[in-house]
C-alpha positions in Angstrom: -11.7 -1.4 53.0 -15.1 0.2 53.2 -17.1 -1.2 50.3 -19.9 1.2 50.8 -17.8 4.2 50.2 -16.6 2.9 46.9 -20.2 2.9 45.5 -21.2 6.2 46.8 -21.9 8.9 44.3 -19.0 11.4 44.2 -19.5 15.1 44.2 -20.5 16.6 40.9 -17.6 18.2 39.1 -17.9 21.9 38.5 -17.1 21.5 34.8 -19.9 19.1 34.1 -22.4 19.9 31.3 -25.2 19.1 33.6 -24.9 21.6 36.5 -27.2 22.1 39.5 -28.3 25.6 40.3 -26.4 27.4 43.0 -29.4 27.8 45.4 -31.9 24.9 44.9 -35.2 25.3 46.7 -36.4 22.6 49.1 -39.2 21.7 46.6 -36.6 20.9 43.9 -34.5 18.8 46.2 -37.6 16.8 47.2 -38.1 15.8 43.6 -34.5 14.5 43.3 -32.6 12.1 45.4 -29.3 10.3 45.1 -29.3 6.5 45.3 -26.2 4.5 46.2 -27.1 0.8 45.5 -25.1 -2.0 47.0 -26.8 -4.6 44.7 -29.3 -4.8 41.9 -32.2 -5.4 44.3 -31.8 -2.0 45.8 -32.4 -0.2 42.5 -35.8 1.4 42.4 -37.7 1.7 39.2 -36.4 5.1 38.1 -35.1 7.1 35.1 -31.3 6.8 35.1 -29.2 9.9 34.6 -25.5 9.3 34.0 -23.2 11.4 36.2 -19.8 12.4 34.9 -16.9 10.6 36.5 -14.5 12.2 38.9 -11.0 12.6 37.6 -9.6 10.9 40.7 -11.9 7.8 40.7 -12.0 4.7 38.5 -14.9 4.2 36.0 -17.9 2.4 37.5 -21.1 1.5 35.7 -23.3 1.4 38.8 -22.5 4.9 39.9 -25.7 6.6 38.9 -28.1 9.2 40.1 -31.8 8.4 39.7 -35.0 10.5 39.5 -38.1 9.0 40.9 -40.8 8.1 38.4 -43.8 10.3 38.6 -46.3 12.3 36.7 -44.5 14.4 34.0 -46.6 17.3 35.0 -44.8 17.5 38.3 -41.4 18.2 36.7 -40.3 21.7 37.2 -38.9 22.8 33.8 -37.5 26.0 35.3 -34.8 23.8 36.8 -33.1 23.3 33.4 -29.7 25.0 33.3 -29.7 28.0 31.1 -33.4 27.6 30.4 -32.6 24.6 28.0 -35.9 23.9 26.2 -34.9 20.3 25.5 -33.4 19.5 28.8 -36.2 17.2 29.9 -37.2 16.0 26.4 -34.2 14.6 24.5 -33.0 11.2 25.5 -30.6 8.7 24.0 -31.3 4.9 23.8 -29.9 4.2 27.3 -32.2 6.8 28.9 -29.6 9.5 29.3 -30.7 13.0 28.4 -28.6 16.1 28.0 -30.6 18.7 26.2 -29.7 20.9 23.2 -28.4 23.9 25.1 -30.9 26.3 23.6 -33.8 28.1 25.1 -37.2 28.1 23.4 -36.6 31.6 22.0 -33.2 30.6 20.6 -34.6 27.4 19.0 -37.3 29.5 17.3 -34.7 31.9 15.9 -32.5 29.0 14.7 -35.6 27.4 13.0 -36.3 30.7 11.1 -32.7 30.9 9.8 -32.7 27.2 8.7 -36.0 27.8 6.8 -34.5 30.8 5.1 -31.4 28.9 4.0 -33.5 26.2 2.6 -35.6 28.4 0.3 -34.8 28.1 -3.4 -32.7 25.0 -3.1 -33.2 22.2 -5.6 -30.9 19.5 -4.3 -33.7 17.0 -4.1 -34.7 15.9 -7.6 -38.3 15.3 -6.4 -38.5 19.0 -5.5 -37.7 20.1 -9.1 -40.8 21.2 -11.1 -41.2 22.5 -14.6 -42.0 25.9 -13.0 -38.7 26.0 -11.0 -36.8 24.9 -14.2 -38.3 27.7 -16.2 -37.5 30.2 -13.5 -33.9 29.0 -13.4 -33.6 29.3 -17.2 -35.2 32.7 -17.2 -32.8 33.9 -14.5 -29.9 32.6 -16.6 -31.2 34.2 -19.8 -31.6 37.6 -18.1 -28.2 37.4 -16.6 -26.5 36.6 -19.9 -28.4 39.3 -21.8 -27.7 41.9 -19.2 -24.0 41.0 -19.1 -23.8 41.1 -22.9 -25.5 44.5 -23.0 -23.3 46.1 -20.4 -20.1 44.7 -22.0 -21.1 46.1 -25.3 -21.9 49.5 -23.8 -18.8 49.8 -21.6 -16.1 47.5 -23.2 -13.3 49.5 -21.6 -14.7 49.9 -18.2 -14.9 46.5 -16.3 -16.4 48.2 -13.2 -19.6 48.8 -15.2 -20.2 45.1 -16.0 -18.4 43.3 -13.1 -21.7 43.0 -11.1 -23.5 41.5 -14.1 -20.7 39.1 -14.6 -21.0 37.9 -11.0 -24.7 37.4 -11.5 -24.0 35.4 -14.7 -21.6 33.2 -12.8 -24.2 32.5 -10.2 -26.9 31.8 -12.8 -24.6 29.4 -14.6 -23.9 27.5 -11.4 -27.6 27.2 -10.8 -28.0 25.3 -14.1 -26.0 22.4 -12.6 -29.1 21.2 -10.7 -30.9 20.5 -14.0 -28.9 17.3 -14.3 -30.9 15.9 -11.4 -34.1 15.9 -13.5 -33.1 15.3 -17.2 -36.6 14.2 -18.3 -38.1 17.5 -17.3 -35.2 19.9 -17.7 -33.4 18.9 -20.9 -36.4 19.3 -23.3 -37.2 22.6 -21.7 -33.5 23.6 -22.0 -33.7 23.0 -25.8 -37.2 24.4 -26.3 -36.4 27.7 -24.6 -33.3 28.4 -26.7 -31.1 28.3 -23.6 -28.8 25.8 -25.4 -27.9 28.3 -28.0 -27.3 31.0 -25.4 -25.1 28.6 -23.4 -23.0 27.6 -26.4 -22.6 31.2 -27.3 -20.9 31.9 -23.9 -18.1 29.6 -25.0 -16.8 32.6 -26.9 -17.1 34.9 -23.8 -14.1 37.2 -23.2 -13.9 36.1 -19.6 -12.2 32.7 -19.4 -13.9 32.1 -16.0 -17.3 32.3 -17.6 -16.2 29.9 -20.3 -15.0 27.4 -17.6 -18.4 27.7 -15.9 -20.1 26.9 -19.2 -17.8 23.9 -19.7 -18.6 22.7 -16.1 -22.4 22.9 -16.8 -22.2 21.0 -20.1 -19.9 18.4 -18.6 -22.5 17.8 -15.8 -25.5 17.8 -18.1 -23.9 15.3 -20.5 -22.5 12.9 -17.9 -23.0 9.3 -18.8 -24.5 8.5 -15.4 -27.4 11.0 -15.9 -30.6 9.1 -15.1 -28.9 6.0 -13.8 -30.0 6.8 -10.3 -33.7 6.3 -11.3 -35.0 2.9 -10.2 -37.7 2.6 -12.9 -36.3 1.3 -16.2 -38.9 3.3 -18.1 -37.7 6.4 -16.4 -34.1 5.6 -17.3 -35.1 5.2 -20.9 -36.9 8.6 -20.8 -33.7 10.1 -19.3 -31.6 8.7 -22.2 -34.1 10.1 -24.7 -33.8 13.5 -23.0 -30.0 13.2 -23.1 -30.1 12.4 -26.8 -32.2 15.5 -27.4 -29.8 17.7 -25.5 -26.6 16.3 -27.3 -28.2 16.7 -30.7 -29.0 20.4 -29.8 -25.4 20.9 -28.7 -24.1 19.4 -31.9 -26.3 21.7 -34.0 -24.8 24.7 -32.3 -21.2 23.6 -33.2 -20.2 22.7 -29.7 -17.3 20.4 -30.8 -15.5 23.2 -32.8 -15.9 25.7 -30.0 -14.7 23.4 -27.3 -11.6 22.5 -29.3 -10.8 26.2 -29.9 -10.9 26.7 -26.1 -8.4 23.9 -25.5 -5.6 26.2 -26.8 -7.1 29.2 -25.2 -7.0 28.0 -21.6 -3.7 28.2 -19.7 -3.0 24.9 -17.9 -0.6 26.5 -15.5 -3.6 27.9 -13.8 -5.6 25.4 -11.7 -9.0 26.6 -12.8 -8.0 26.4 -16.5 -6.5 23.0 -16.0 -9.8 21.8 -14.6 -11.5 23.4 -17.5 -9.4 21.4 -20.0 -10.1 18.2 -18.1 -13.8 18.8 -18.3 -13.6 19.6 -22.0 -12.0 16.2 -22.6 -14.7 14.8 -20.3 -17.4 16.3 -22.5 -15.8 14.6 -25.6 -15.8 11.3 -23.8 -19.4 11.7 -22.7 -20.5 12.5 -26.3 -18.5 9.6 -27.8 -19.8 7.2 -25.1 -23.4 8.2 -26.2 -22.6 7.9 -29.9 -19.2 6.5 -30.9 -19.9 7.4 -34.6 -19.3 11.0 -33.7 -15.6 10.3 -33.4 -15.3 10.8 -37.2 -16.9 14.2 -37.0 -14.8 15.2 -34.0 -11.5 14.4 -35.9 -12.5 15.5 -39.4 -14.1 18.9 -38.5 -11.8 20.0 -35.6 -8.1 20.1 -34.8 -8.5 17.8 -31.8 -6.1 15.2 -33.2 -3.3 17.7 -33.5 -3.9 19.0 -30.0 -4.0 15.4 -28.5 -0.8 14.4 -30.2 0.9 17.6 -29.0 -0.4 17.1 -25.5 0.8 13.6 -25.0 4.4 14.8 -25.8 4.5 16.9 -22.6 7.6 16.4 -20.6 5.7 16.4 -17.3 2.9 13.9 -16.6 -0.4 15.1 -15.2 -4.1 14.0 -15.3 -4.7 16.0 -18.6 -1.9 14.2 -20.3 -3.2 10.9 -19.3 -6.8 11.9 -20.3 -5.4 12.9 -23.7 -3.9 9.5 -24.3 -7.2 7.8 -23.2 -9.3 10.0 -25.6 -6.8 9.3 -28.4 -7.3 5.5 -27.8 -11.1 6.0 -27.9 -11.0 7.9 -31.2 -8.9 5.2 -33.0 -10.8 2.2 -31.7 -13.4 1.6 -34.5 -12.8 4.2 -37.1 -10.5 3.6 -40.1 -10.5 7.3 -41.2 -9.3 8.4 -37.8 -6.5 5.8 -37.9 -5.4 7.0 -41.3 -5.5 10.6 -40.1 -3.4 9.5 -37.1 -0.8 8.1 -39.4 -0.7 11.1 -41.7 -0.1 13.4 -38.8 3.0 11.5 -37.7 1.0 9.9 -34.9 3.1 6.7 -35.1 6.4 8.5 -34.8 5.1 10.6 -31.9 3.7 7.6 -30.1 6.9 5.6 -30.5 9.0 8.6 -29.3 6.8 9.0 -26.2 6.8 5.3 -25.4 10.6 5.0 -25.8 11.0 6.5 -22.3 9.5 3.3 -20.9 12.3 1.2 -22.5 14.6 1.6 -19.5 12.2 2.5 -16.7 8.7 1.6 -15.5 5.9 4.1 -15.0 6.3 5.9 -11.6 2.6 5.4 -10.5 -0.7 4.0 -11.6 -1.7 7.1 -13.5 1.4 6.9 -15.7 0.9 3.2 -16.2 -2.6 3.9 -17.5 -1.1 6.6 -19.8 1.4 4.1 -21.2 -1.2 1.4 -21.8 -3.6 3.9 -23.5 -0.8 5.0 -25.8 0.0 1.4 -26.7 -3.7 0.7 -27.3 -4.0 3.7 -29.6 -1.0 2.4 -31.5 -2.4 -1.1 -31.8 -5.7 0.2 -33.0 -4.0 2.3 -35.7 -1.9 -0.7 -36.9 -5.1 -2.3 -38.3 -4.5 0.0 -41.3 -1.9 -1.0 -43.9 -0.7 2.6 -44.2 0.0 2.7 -40.5 2.0 -0.5 -40.6 4.2 1.1 -43.2 4.7 4.1 -41.0 5.5 1.8 -38.1 8.2 0.0 -40.1 9.7 3.3 -41.4 9.9 4.6 -37.8 11.8 1.5 -36.7 9.0 0.4 -34.5 10.1 -3.2 -34.7 13.5 -2.4 -33.2 12.0 -0.4 -30.3 9.5 -3.2 -29.5 12.3 -5.8 -29.4 14.4 -3.6 -27.1 11.5 -3.4 -24.7 11.1 -7.2 -24.8 14.7 -7.6 -23.9 14.5 -5.2 -21.0 11.7 -7.2 -19.3 9.9 -4.2 -17.8 6.2 -3.4 -17.7 6.4 -2.3 -21.3 7.4 -5.8 -22.4 3.9 -7.3 -22.7 2.6 -4.3 -24.5 5.5 -4.5 -27.0 4.7 -8.1 -27.8 1.0 -7.2 -28.3 2.0 -4.3 -30.6 4.2 -6.6 -32.7 1.3 -9.0 -33.0 -0.8 -6.3 -34.5 2.0 -4.9 -36.7 2.8 -8.3 -38.3 -0.7 -9.6 -38.8 -2.5 -9.8 -42.2 -1.1 -9.4 -45.7 0.1 -5.8 -44.9 2.4 -7.2 -42.2 4.6 -9.1 -44.7 7.3 -6.5 -44.7 7.2 -6.2 -41.0 7.7 -9.9 -40.6 10.7 -9.8 -42.9 12.2 -7.0 -40.9 11.5 -8.8 -37.7 13.6 -11.8 -38.8 16.3 -9.5 -40.2 16.9 -7.7 -36.9 17.2 -11.1 -35.1 13.7 -11.0 -33.5 13.3 -14.8 -33.6 15.8 -15.2 -30.8 14.1 -12.7 -28.5 10.6 -14.1 -29.4 11.3 -17.7 -28.7 13.3 -16.9 -25.5 10.2 -15.2 -24.2 8.0 -18.1 -25.4 10.1 -20.6 -23.5 10.2 -18.4 -20.4 13.9 -18.0 -20.6 15.6 -14.8 -19.2 18.2 -13.5 -16.9 18.8 -14.9 -13.5 17.1 -11.9 -11.9 13.9 -12.4 -13.9 13.9 -16.2 -13.9 11.4 -16.5 -11.2 9.0 -14.2 -12.9 9.5 -15.5 -16.4 6.8 -18.2 -16.5 4.1 -15.8 -15.4 5.1 -13.3 -17.9 5.2 -15.9 -20.7 1.8 -17.2 -19.8 0.4 -13.6 -20.0 2.0 -13.0 -23.4 1.5 -16.4 -25.0 -1.6 -15.5 -27.1 0.2 -12.7 -28.8 3.4 -14.7 -29.2 1.4 -17.4 -30.9 -0.1 -14.7 -33.1 3.4 -13.5 -34.1 4.5 -17.0 -35.0 1.3 -17.6 -37.0 1.9 -14.4 -38.9 5.5 -15.4 -39.7 4.3 -18.7 -41.2 1.6 -16.9 -43.2 3.7 -14.1 -44.5 7.1 -15.6 -45.0 7.7 -17.1 -48.5 8.2 -20.8 -48.8 11.8 -22.0 -49.2 13.1 -18.5 -48.4 16.1 -18.2 -46.0 13.8 -16.5 -43.5 11.4 -19.4 -43.5 14.3 -21.9 -43.1 15.5 -19.9 -40.1 11.9 -20.0 -38.6 11.6 -23.8 -39.0 15.1 -24.3 -37.5 13.8 -22.9 -34.3 11.4 -25.8 -33.9 14.1 -28.3 -34.6 16.8 -27.1 -32.3 17.3 -28.4 -28.8 15.5 -31.7 -29.5 12.2 -30.0 -30.6 11.7 -28.1 -27.4 9.6 -25.4 -29.1 7.4 -28.0 -30.6 7.0 -29.6 -27.1 6.1 -26.2 -25.7 3.4 -25.8 -28.4 1.9 -29.1 -27.4 2.0 -28.1 -23.7 0.1 -24.9 -24.5 -2.3 -26.9 -26.7 -3.1 -29.3 -23.8 -3.8 -26.4 -21.4 -6.1 -24.8 -24.0 -8.0 -28.1 -24.5 -8.5 -28.5 -20.7 -10.0 -25.0 -20.5 -12.2 -25.6 -23.5 -13.6 -28.8 -22.0 -14.9 -26.8 -19.0 -16.6 -24.3 -21.3 -18.1 -27.0 -23.6 -19.5 -28.8 -20.6 -21.2 -25.5 -19.4 -22.6 -24.9 -22.9 -23.9 -28.5 -23.2 -25.7 -28.1 -19.8 -27.3 -24.8 -20.9 -28.5 -26.4 -24.2 -30.1 -29.3 -22.3 -31.9 -26.9 -19.9 -33.2 -24.8 -22.8 -34.5 -27.8 -24.7 -36.1 -29.2 -21.5 -37.9 -26.0 -20.9 -39.4 -26.1 -24.4 -37.0 -23.6 -26.0 -35.0 -23.8 -29.2 -31.3 -23.2 -29.9 -31.3 -20.5 -32.6 -28.4 -19.5 -34.9 -27.8 -16.4 -32.8 -27.4 -18.6 -29.7 -24.9 -20.7 -31.6 -22.9 -17.6 -32.5 -22.8 -16.6 -28.8 -21.7 -20.1 -27.8 -18.9 -20.0 -30.4 -17.7 -16.7 -29.0 -17.6 -18.2 -25.5 -15.6 -21.1 -26.8 -13.1 -18.8 -28.4 -12.6 -16.9 -25.1 -12.5 -20.2 -23.2 -9.5 -21.6 -25.1 -10.6 -22.4 -28.6 -8.8 -19.3 -30.1 -5.5 -20.4 -28.6 -6.1 -24.0 -29.7 -6.8 -22.9 -33.3 -3.6 -20.8 -33.4 -1.5 -23.6 -32.0 -2.9 -26.2 -34.4 -2.4 -23.8 -37.3 1.3 -23.5 -36.4 1.7 -27.3 -35.8 0.1 -28.0 -39.2 2.7 -25.8 -40.9 5.7 -27.4 -39.1 4.3 -30.9 -39.7 3.9 -30.2 -43.4 7.4 -28.7 -43.9 9.6 -31.0 -41.8 9.4 -34.8 -41.6 11.4 -35.0 -38.3 9.0 -32.6 -36.5 6.1 -34.5 -38.0 7.3 -37.8 -36.4 8.0 -36.2 -33.1 4.6 -34.4 -32.8 2.7 -37.5 -33.9 4.5 -39.5 -31.2 3.8 -36.9 -28.5 0.1 -36.7 -29.5 -0.2 -40.5 -29.2 1.0 -40.3 -25.6 -2.1 -38.2 -24.9 -4.4 -40.5 -26.8 -4.6 -38.0 -29.6 -3.5 -37.8 -33.3 -3.4 -35.5 -36.3 -7.1 -36.1 -36.6 -7.6 -33.8 -33.6 -5.6 -31.0 -35.3 -7.7 -31.6 -38.5 -10.9 -31.2 -36.5 -9.7 -27.9 -35.0 -8.7 -26.5 -38.3 -12.0 -27.4 -39.9 -13.9 -25.4 -37.2 -11.4 -22.6 -37.8 -12.0 -22.7 -41.5 -15.8 -22.9 -41.3 -16.1 -19.8 -39.2 -13.9 -17.6 -41.4 -15.4 -15.1 -43.8 -15.0 -16.2 -47.4 -13.1 -13.1 -48.3 -10.6 -13.2 -45.5 -7.2 -13.0 -47.2 -3.9 -14.3 -46.0 -0.9 -12.9 -47.9 -0.3 -11.8 -51.4 2.7 -14.0 -51.9 2.9 -17.0 -54.2 3.3 -20.3 -52.3 4.2 -23.8 -53.3 0.8 -25.0 -52.1 -1.3 -22.6 -54.1 -2.8 -23.8 -57.3 -0.8 -22.2 -60.1 1.4 -20.5 -57.5 -1.1 -17.7 -56.9 -2.2 -15.9 -53.8 -4.3 -17.8 -51.3 -7.0 -16.6 -48.9 -6.7 -17.7 -45.3 -9.6 -20.1 -45.8 -7.8 -21.7 -48.8 -4.6 -22.1 -46.8 -6.5 -23.9 -44.0 -8.1 -26.2 -46.5 -4.7 -27.1 -48.0 -3.3 -27.8 -44.5 -6.3 -30.1 -43.8 -5.8 -31.9 -47.0 -2.1 -32.5 -46.3 -2.7 -33.8 -42.8 -5.3 -36.2 -44.1 -2.7 -37.6 -46.4 -0.4 -38.2 -43.5 -2.9 -40.4 -41.6 
């Protein structure tokens, strides 16, 4: 084998980007030479030029052509193929240079076109000035006025105003760039009166113009406006500017006009569907900025009716899911909206829509989110006594129990809904109905993690996820079920059967909660020591925050379990002896339960009521507040020591 031949440079392929001229002059050839090195020592100091590989030869790194170093002035630029202006200029990191393929004249022409395309663009926020903003607003105002004038003159001849409508569409799209500089643009937008003009276009005869306006308002009110600014002071200024804009929009009745357009747009058309989506987005933006506006949005518009109708759609899409999310937001912290939801058959509608998930799981993540938002809306509404009555009348308890038995994704949400429906004094009737329809069997089977053979492996995880709400249901049953009633006897019997297995499960949950709480308490203690060591003080506000952390870290579960244990200890001697014995095995006693209940009692509001029923433990047989019930339980447990 001839090794030398292997390292010789092959002939240049005719299809290569770099191509030698047909008739090179002797002077050109003198300035270029091919080098075929056998080793590294034979490589001269030169500028490497990579030569394309032959299709019939293997890849080799050492196969290179080199050009001798010399004075740059000696290079003949006329050698560049096609007169490439960058042929001898552009190089990559490895020294290879290919050129741009353009002559000097072509590069100059391209540069002129690029400069022309860049004129008037405002993509860079730093390039936006008050002058350009005013110019943009003036252009928009002229386009809107011209279109309005031509439409009024030629209402029956679209050809007369079609051009002005296209100009208006372009002017509206140019307003999108104002969101890049809210501090400068938003006050000017309000001062110039463009806000009123913009809102007026929501009544335009052309739905495409209305959709353009919706897109602009959606962009301008986006919650992320100003967040890209690095300076906190600038971010605060952007929020102030956004507040100014939103207040101006509200003054021009934007909420009512947007709701009116919801029924106007035809969601079978893609552009209209996007318009509806952005209208819902505007509502979310405004509510995110000021949640108190939810009352105005529901009381002064027909949005609640539209949302309730939209979630009943047979086919699922993004707007249906968005409607459920917005419905959940409207009901979160507003009693009036919850009551309005109940009066407009919202409970019945929500239960009917959710019933489809009794026998099937959501098909994808979007439908899962839709289901969760609808459950959240229902749970929020159940904070109102009137809504609990609607829930009971609509057989909501029966549906939730069916979902619990099916063990699908809706199971956990059904347990949570029952917890909300049965809590408080208004949940008394729901508790009675729950026991009447044999809910205790389903509830305690879930609590113990029992289920069918198919779901047996997944049962413990599901029970762990649902335990806080299951404990809440049991607590409500003890609070709302009259003493010595058949329902209460049935409830107590569940803790006695099968050798006190439910009581043992409560103690197991209690131990897990105590262990989690120990970790949080240790963290809080360390933080307190560091604060004091640094010369700081622990204020009452800090103590409140620490208490909230303890609740999240296991104290809430511990309080609920001990509340239930105190009831069963007080009402059954056999359970009392068993629980006392089991606590002693963990070096604990009823004193630990008393301590937990005292913390629970001390952090309750004085006016927090339990139920309106007469109990054997109430002085004179009257109604007791939750705080009074806790005190009676503490007193009884002390007598048992």
